[in-house]
C-alpha positions as CSV (number, residue, x, y, z in Angstrom):
1,X,2.3,0.1,-8.2
2,X,3.1,1.0,-11.8
3,X,-0.4,0.1,-12.8
4,X,-1.7,2.6,-10.3
5,X,0.6,5.3,-11.4
6,X,2.4,5.3,-8.0
7,X,5.9,6.7,-7.7
8,X,8.4,5.2,-5.2
9,X,7.5,8.1,-2.9
10,X,3.8,7.2,-3.1
11,X,4.6,3.6,-2.2
12,X,6.7,4.7,0.8
13,X,4.0,7.1,2.0
14,X,1.4,4.3,1.9
15,X,3.7,1.8,3.7
16,X,4.6,4.4,6.3
17,X,1.0,5.4,6.9
18,X,-0.5,1.9,7.1
19,X,2.4,-0.2,8.3
20,X,4.9,2.2,9.9
21,X,7.6,1.0,7.6
22,X,9.4,2.6,4.6
23,X,10.1,-0.5,2.4
24,X,8.3,-3.7,1.3
25,X,11.4,-5.5,2.5
26,X,10.6,-4.5,6.1
27,X,7.0,-6.0,5.9
28,X,6.2,-9.3,7.5
29,X,4.9,-12.0,5.2
30,X,1.3,-11.2,6.4
31,X,1.7,-7.5,5.9
32,X,3.2,-8.1,2.4
33,X,0.2,-10.3,1.5
34,X,-2.1,-7.6,2.7
35,X,-0.3,-4.9,0.8
36,X,-0.3,-6.9,-2.4
37,X,-4.0,-7.6,-2.0
38,X,-4.6,-3.9,-1.5
39,X,-2.7,-3.2,-4.7
40,X,-4.7,-5.8,-6.6
41,X,-8.1,-4.6,-5.4
42,X,-7.3,-0.9,-6.1
43,X,-8.3,0.0,-9.6
44,X,-8.2,3.8,-9.8
45,X,-5.1,6.0,-9.2
46,X,-7.1,8.9,-7.8
47,X,-8.6,6.9,-4.9
48,X,-5.5,5.1,-3.6
49,X,-3.5,7.5,-1.5
50,X,-6.5,9.1,0.2
51,X,-8.5,5.9,0.9
52,X,-8.5,3.7,4.0
53,X,-6.6,0.5,3.5
54,X,-9.2,-2.3,3.6
55,X,-6.7,-4.9,4.8
56,X,-5.6,-3.2,8.1
57,X,-7.4,-3.4,11.4
58,X,-7.3,0.3,12.2
């Protein structure tokens, strides 16, 4: 998250939007794997909060 320039609030917003949870500790192992993959695949801070999460089935 630091590499993307995210604050704690940015991370919570993303988790709430895509997983319905406020903390990484609340994620299942699968959700955590998906979240970490999303962070690894995201390379520009400007596109992260407004983009669709490629690892969810929405």
